N, C-alpha and C positions, 0 to 999 in steps of 0.2 A: 398782707395787703400789698399789691403791686400794680403798677401800670403795665399794660401789655400792648403788643402790636399784632395785628393780623394783616399780613401783607404790608401795605403802606399806611394802614389805618391805625391810629393811636387811640386806645380806649381810655375812658376815665378811670376805670377799675376793672378787675377781672371777675366780676360777679354778673353773670348773664341770665336773662330771662329766657327760659326754654319755650319753643313753640308748642302751643296746646290748642287743639281744635275747639272752637266754641268759647275760648277764654281770652287768648292773646290778640284781641282786636285792638283797634286804635285807642279805644276808651281805656282798656286795662294797661296797654303799653305806656300811655302817658302817665298813669299813676305809678307804675313800676319805676319809670325813669325819675319821676319827682321824688320817689322814696329811696333812690340809691342804686338802681341797676346800672351797670356800666354799658350795657348794650341790650337791646330788646329784639325779639324775633316775632315775625308775623305768624299767624296760623298757617298751616300747610296750604299752599295754593296750587291748583291744577295747572301744569304747564300748558297742556292742550287747550284748556279753557281760556287761559290768558293769551296764548298765541292767536286764538280765534276771536279774542276780545269779547268774550261772553259777558253781558252786563253784570251778572251776579258775581263773577270772578273779578272783574275790574273793580267792583266796590270793595272787595276784600283787600285790594292793593292800596286803598286810601291811606296815605301817610300824613302825619301832622308835624309841623316844626317842633311842637312840644315834646315829641318823642325822641328828639336828638337823632343819633345815628340808629338806623333800623336795618336789620338783616331780613331779607325776604326769602322764605323757604319755598322752594318749588318741588313738586313731585311729578314725575313722568318717566316715560321710557323711550320716547322718540327724540333723537338728538336735534332734529330740526325744530321741533316744538320747544325743547328746553332752551335752545339758543335764542329763539325769538322771544320766549317768555323772559329770559334773562335780560335781553335788551329793553323790553318794556318795563321791567322792574327797575332797571337802572335809570331809565328815563323818568320814572315816577319818583325817584329820589332814594332808591335803595343804596345803602352804604356797602352792603355785602349781599351777594346772592348765594344761597345755600341749597344744596341738593339733599333731599330726603332719601336716605337709603336705609331707613330703620323702621318705618311704619309697618307694623305687623298685621294690619287690618286686611282681611281676606279679599275684599273687593279691590283694594289697592294693589295687593300682591298679584292678583289674578291678571292684571294688565302688564305685568313685568316691571312694575315700579315699586317704590318703597323698599321694604326689607328683602324682596325677591332679588334685588341687585346684589345682595351678599352671596348669592349662588351664581352670579353671572358677572364676574370681574371685567371681562371684555366690554360688556355693555356699559358698566359703570364708567370705565375709562373713556368710552365714546361720549357719554353724556357730560362728564367733567371737561373733556377736551373741547366739546362744543360750547359749553358755558365760558370756558377760559378764552376761547377765540372771539366770543361775542361781546365781552365786556372788559373794561380796564380795571374795574374795582375788584377787591378781593373775592375769591370764590372759596367756599367751604363745603364740607360734606358731613352730614350727621349719620352715624352708623350704629349698629348694634354689634355685639361680640360674635355673632354668627347666626345661622338659621336655627340650629338646634345644638344641644349641649355636647353631642359627640363630635361636632365639627366646628370648632372655634376658628373663625377666619379673620378676626379683627386685624391681626398683624399683616396678612396678605392684602386685605382691602385697603388698609392705611398706606401700604407701600404703593399700590396701584394709584391711589388718590394723589399721593405726593408726586409720583411720576407723571400724572396727567395734568398737573398744574394747580392742584388745590393748595390754598394758602394756610389751611388749618383743618384738622380732623376733630370732630366732636364724637366722643364714644359714650354711649349708654351701655355699660357692660352687663347687659342681660341679653339672652338670645331672643330671636323673634318668637320662638315657640313659648318662651316664658311669659311674654306680655309684661305685666308688672308684678308677677309672682316671684317669690323667693327674694334673695338679696343680690344687689349689684356687686359684681366681682371687681373691685378697684385694683386688684393686682394686674388686671389687663390694661388699665389706664397707665399704671407704672411701667409696664412693659413697652407700651407704645411710646411713652415719653423717652425711654432709653433708646428706642430704635430709630425714631424719626427726627428729622431736623426742623420740620415745621411745627408750629404750636399745636399742642394737644389739650383739648378741653374735656373734662370729665363731667358726666351727668348721671344722676341716679341716687336716690336715697339721701339727698342733701336736704334734711328737714330742720336744721338748726344751725346757728353760728358755730357751735362746737363741732358739728359734723363737717361743716365747710373747712374749718381749720384743720381737722384731722385728715381730710381728703387732700388738701393742698400740701400739707407737710409730709404725708406718707408717700405721695406719688410724685411730687414736684411738678405736677401738671401746670400749665400756664394759666388756666382759668377753670372755674366751675360754673355749671349751668344749673339753675334752680327752676323746677317745674311745679309739680303738684303742691309742694309746700308753700308756694306763693299764692295759691288760690285762697282768697280771703285773708291773706297775710302778706301783702306787698311790702310791709315794713321789714320783712326778713332781710331784704337787701341792705337797708340802712343799719339794722342791728348787727348784721354780719360784718359789715364794713367797720363799724365802731369797735366791734369785738376784736377783729383782726388787727386794728391799728392801736387800740388801747389795752387790749388783753384784760378787759374788765367785764364782769357779767352784764349782758345786754338787758336793757329794760324794755318791757312790753309797752305798746302804745297806750296812752290814756284813753279813757272812755270818750272824752271830747274829740280826740284825734280819730278814733274809730268812727264815731258818728259823722264827722266832717268828711272823711274819705268815702264812707258808704253813700252819703247823700250826693257827693260830687260824682261818684261813679254812676249812680242812678241817673242824675241829670245828664251826664255825658251820653249814656246809653239811650235815653229818651230822645235826645237831640239827634243822635245818629240813626236810630232805627224807627222812631215814631212811638206813639203812646202804647199801642197794643204790643208790638214786637219787642219794644224796649223793656216793658214791664215783664213780659214772659221771659226774656233773656236774663233779666236781673234777679229773678226770684231765687234760683239755685246759688247764684254768686253771693247774694246777701246772706243766705243761710251759711255759707262758708265763713263769712266775716265774723260770725258770732260763735263759731266752734270753740268749745272750752269755756265759754262765759256762762255765768249764772243765767237762768231763765231762757237759755238758748232754745230749748225744746218748745217753750211757749211761743217764742218769736217765729220759729220755723213753721209751726202749725198755723200761726196767724197769717203769715204772708202767703201761704199756699192758697188761701181762700180769696186773695185779692187780685183784681184784674185791671185796675186803673192806677195811674201814677199818683194821684192825690192820696189815695188810701195807703199806698205803699210808703210814701213819704211820712204820712202820719204814723204808720206802724213803727217806722224807724225812730222817730222822735219819741213816741210813747214808750218804746222798749227802753231807750236809754234813760228816760225820766224815771221809769220804774227801777232800773238798775242802779242809778245814782242814789235814789232814795233808799234803796235796800242796802247799798254798801256804805252810804253816808260818806262818799268820797268821789273825787273827780277822776280817779284811776282805779282800775280793777285790782283787787287785792285778794290774796288767798283767804278763804273763810267767808266770802260773801255767800249768802244762802242760795241754794239751788231751788228754783220754784217749780 
């Protein structure tokens, strides 16, 4: 466990929440920070939409003081748009502006943005240079190891990024063509750390405190970014921090803690999006919260039928009442019956 700096910005710790579309909105970011994340990322935001001040895009930029420092991730291929978007993000309170050069989604890459920048280092340099000139806060870039397995370009892209003014590089060591298949190649994170002077952040397959420890010790990277493992388990940041500091087996959250956070997340989402949209948005997230718990299948089936906030709240309370009665405990234990 260590403190770290990105540019002039000092972070509480080196455990970062990865940007995830449809997940890392202000509601989830506040929870992740509360439970131990050192820095949180927004969902990917269109630089063109933000530069043109499109209402829906501006809403995605909503930041809350409860989130602490926030990195705003921008995606785009036009230097003028990316510069203007960076200025708007900074004015909204962004502590860091980040360039997405790793999204493999076809409709993103078709515009020359996202992971397609791995095949166009000059354009990547122009975008980062435009961001660097537009804002005084730290600028970062999130990349993948390359477009496909026979052409790994992480080293070249990281060099271009540093030369273009980036204050840190975040590497997800899978290729764009891999998506999330296969294993992340953390040897590439190690190589970048040895090559570059700026901070290197590793991202990919960090699903437990033990995996975080192994990644940090193996590569010497400055920080790790946790993404999919935090869905439904924002406690992973606090558990990992405790594990790295105390070297003791981390404890899972109690049932009462799980219920409290699920209800708080639901209320935050309802307040942010309204009853209908908030309920719809929360159903899959609530299902993630109970993954691995007894009677999880019953709960997932139950909430898929619900379309109003009151019923969803009642389902959460009812589920934990059944679970506590079944386990005869206030915390989940091995051996509780699966219903």
